[in-house]
N, C-alpha and C positions, 0 to 999 in steps of 0.2 A: 602761236599763242591760242589757248583754248577759250572759247566764248564762255561767259558766265551764264550758267543755265540753272533754272529751276524746273524740274520735270513736272509738266502738267499734261493731262490727257486731253487730246491726242497729240499735241504739238508743243515742243519746248519753247520757252522764252529764251531768246538770244539777245544779249546786249551787243548790238552791231557796232557800237562805239568802241568796244573792247577788242574787236577783231584786229589782227595785225598780219601783214603780209611781207614776204621777202621781196627784194628788188626784182627778181626774175618773174614772179607772178604779176607784180604791178606792171612791169614792162609788157608782158604778154597780154594782159587784160587791156592795156591801152594801145596795143599794136605798134609799139616802138621798141628799139633796142635799149638795153640797160644803160649804154653810154648816152643815148639821146635823152633818157630819163634824167641823168645827172645834169645834162646841159640845161634842160627845162628848169630844174630846181635852182641851178646857179643863176640863170638869167632872170628868174622871177623871185629870187631871194626867199625860197621856200625853206622852212625849217622842218626837216624830217627827223623824227626821233631815231636814236641809235640804241642798239642792245648789244651786250657783250657776246661774242662767239669766239671761244678760245682766248687767244691773246689780242684779238682785235675787236673793234666795234663795227657792226653792220647796220645799214639803214633798215628801218622798220616802218612800213607804211600803214596808216589807218585808212578806212574807207573814205573818210573826208579828204585825206591827202590825194587818193587816187581820183575821186570824182572832181576835185578842185583842179588837178592837173588836166583832166579831160576838158573841163570848161576853158581853161587857159589856152589849150591847143585849138579849141573851136573858135574862141574869140580872136586868136592871132592868125586865123585862116589856114592853119595847118590841117584842119579837118574840114571837108566840104559838107555842108548841111543840105537841107532840101530847099527848093525854090519857094516853098510856101508851107504853112503849117498843115499837118496831116492828121486825120482821125482814123483809127484802126479799131475794128471790132474783131474779137476772137470768138468764133462760134461754129459749132456743127451740132445738129440735133441728135446727139448721142453722147452718153457719158463715157468716161474712161479713155478718152483720146488724148489726154495731156493738154487740155485747153489752159488750165490754170498755170501749170508749169511753164507752158509756152509764153503766156502773157507776162508772167513775172520776169522770166529770163530775158525776153525781148526788151522789156522796159529797162532793165539794167544795162543791156548792151547799147540801147539808144543813149543812155546817160553816159556810158563810156565813150561815146562819140562826142561828148560835150553838149548834147542837146538837152533842153529842158523838157522833162517828161512828166506827164500826169497819168497815173493809172486810176481808172474808175472801176470799182468792184460793183458790177451790175447784177449780182447774184446774191439772194438772201442767205445762202449757205456761207457766204463770206470766206471762201477758201483762199482767194488771193490776199485778202486782208490778213488772214491767219499766217500765210506763208511769209508775209512781210512783217510779221511780229505783233499783230494786234488780236485781241480776244473779243469775239462778237457776243459772248455769252455772259461774261462776268463784269460786275461794276468795278469802278476804280477802287472802292473800299475793299471789295473781295480780293482784288489783285494785290493790293498793299498787304493784306493779311497773309498772302502767300509769299511775300517777299519780292513781288514784282511791281515795278513802278506803275502808279495809277494811270499815267498817261498812255499806257498800252490798252486802255479800255476804248470803246468806240462811242462817240457822243452823237454822231449824225451821219447822214449819207446823202446821196445825190437828190433824194426827195426833199430834204430840208433846204437845198440850194435852188431847186427848180421852182418850188412854191406853186405847184399845180394844185388848185383847189385848197381845201382846208385840212388835208390829211396829216400834215406835219408842221411842227413848229419852225418858223422861218429862222434860218441861221446864215452866217456869213462864211465865206471860204476859209477865213482864218480860224473859225471855230471848228470846222469840220476836217480840214486837210491834215494829213499826217506826213511826217518827213523821216521815215525810218532810217535812212542812210545819210542824213544830214541835208543841208540846203541844196547841195549840188547833185545829189542822187535823185532817183525817181520819187516824186511825191504821190500821195495816195488819197483818194476819196474812198473811204472804206464802206463796208456794208454790215448790216446785222438783220435779224429776222423781221423787223418792222418794215423792211423794204418790200415785203410781200404785198403790202397794201398799195404799193406804187402802181400795180396793174390796174386796180380799181380807180386810182386817181387819174391815170391816163385815159381809161375808158370814158370817164365822165367829162373829159376835156375836149374842146373843139380841136379838130385836126389831130386826133390822138396818135396817129402814126408819125407825126412830124414834130412832136414836142421836144425831143432831144436835138433834132436839127436846128430848131428855132433857138433853143437854149444855148447851144454851142456857138451859133452865129452871133448872137447878142453878146455872150460872155467873151468871145474872142475879139470883139471890136471894142470892148470896154464899156458897152452900153448898160451893163449891170453892175452898179457900184458895189454891191455886196459880194459879187463873184466875178472878178476880173481874171479871165483866163488868157489874156492877150500875150503873155510872155511865154506860153508853152509852145514848143515846136511840135510835140507829138502828144496826142491823147490816145490812150489805148485802153479798151474796155474788155473785161472778162465777163462772160455770160453763162447763165445756167443752160443745160442742154434742152430744157423745155422751151417750146416756142411761144413764150409769153409776149405781151406787149412791150416789156422791157427789152427783150432781145430783138424784137422787131424794130423798135425805135433805134436801137443800137446799130442795126444793119442799115436802116434808111439813112442814118446820119454819117455813116462811115465812107471814107474814100477807098479803104482797103478792107477786105474781109479775109482774115487769116483762118484757115480751116486745118487744124491738126487732125490727121486721119490715120487710123490703124489699118494694117493690111488684112482686113477681113471683110466678108461680104456684107455684114451688118453695117459697118462703117460706110462702105460704098453706097449702100441703099440710103443711108441717112444723107450722104453728100449729094446723091442724085435728087432726093426730095428737096434739098436746100437749093440746088441749082434750078429746079423747076420753080420754086418759090421766088428766086431772084429774077427769073424771067418774067414772072407776074409783076414783081416790083417795077421792073423796067417799063412794062406797059402802063402800070398805074401811075408811077411817079416820074417817068421820063428820065430815070437815072438808076444806076445800080452800082454797088461797090465792085472794085476789081478783086477777083478771087485769087488767093494764093494758097494752094493746098500743100501742107507740109507732111510728108510721111513720118509717122512716129512709131516708136517701139519696133523699129525695123531690125530684122534678123538676117544677116548675110547668108548667101549660098543655100537658101531654102527654096526648093523648086516651087512650092505653093506660094510662098511670099513673092517670088519673082514673077509668077504668073499674075498674081493680084496687082503687083506694081505695074505690069504692062497693061492690065485692064484699066487701072486708074488713069494712066497717061492717055490711053485711047479715049476714055470717057471725057477727060478734061484736058484736051491738048493745049499746051502752052501755059497751063495753070498750076502744074505740079513742080515743086522745086527739085532740081537735080540733087541737091544736098539732102541728107536724111538724118533724122534723129534716131540713133540706134538704141536697141534694147540694152540697158545697162543697170546694174545694181547701184551705180553711183547716184541715181535719182532718189532711191529710197534711203540710201545712206546719208545723203545731204539733207534730206527731210528729217531724218532722225537727229541730225546735228542742229536743225533749225536754221540752216543757211542755204539760200537759193544756189543752185548749181553754178551759176556764173560767178559767184563769189566764194565758192568752196575750194579751198586750197588744194585738196587732193583729187580734184577732177582729172580724168584721163583724156587722152586723145579721142577715145571712143564716145565719150560723153560731152565734156566741156569743149573739146576740139570740134566735135560735130555741131554743137550748138553755135559756136562762132562761125562755122562755115555756112550754116543755114542763115544766120543773121546777115552775113556779107551778101549772100544771094538775094535776100529780101530787100536790103538797101538798094542793090542794083536794080531790082524790079520796080521799087518805088520811084527811083530817079528816072527810069525809062518812061514811066507813065507821066510823072509830074513835069518833067522837062519838055516832053513832047507837047503836053497840054499848054505849057507856057508859050 
């Protein structure tokens, strides 16, 4: 089934509620067999819609169906979660390394584990907000005039929730949060261009490097009535490539720092600078996030790429995933359709399959760290 779209520049509006998937895709997304999928539906009395195909009717899954089944599996202990809530920052001080794509797709994959996930767009360019279906530039009225629901406009961001200084109107989580894929999919605290003032707000605050850490600590324990984040298993933040106080706060608050990295010397240089900065963090703050570097836009059997890969592994031993995100046109094609790759029906083994492999390795790395720490 094709999404209902209205073409707007540069990204199409997609009605995610209208997307539908065949049983095979739903089963693969959830990591189960089609037969197991049927058993889950039967045991939980789930009503999956049917569509005619030839002389028979076949099941047709909505995103709400898929994410609801994931949550059921998690609650019934068929999926192992993490021993504690985790915070992830996706950052490398260079553009064009697939940070936003990685953030969005990892968030979806965590939700397909049945975890409750919150994405925070920590970049005034609002790319992850756009990828998840929201417009940072147009008002609700302007969107309605274009035939797009006004709810796809952005009303607030993390600055309105943190209430640092008097830069932003105080708002509640319910007023700010977006749920593009329904209640059981990843939730979003979006961004828009006024987030640029957040850097000034943080600079004027006491303990400017620790404001995100303090906010998450309080919100996750239910100490902030206007912003209770205690139910979220994973918070994942997308950041601009610039080294602003927003990205610095994001890294200081994170348990894990995900670094999507291209196989070129400029990306290596950026990652080397970041590693040095994290070393300084460790001295200053007595802690630093666990780095996970993910090779992106990888091209097989290219001598130069293989040499660069070997150099990356040598520079950051134990920090680079064995799985890689390969160069593929599927990324641009899925963007043209307005659907994140993890939910794009025609994704191939080279793209969607690789994304799932990277995610599985990331989950294993998170468990190795958190369970030892426990």
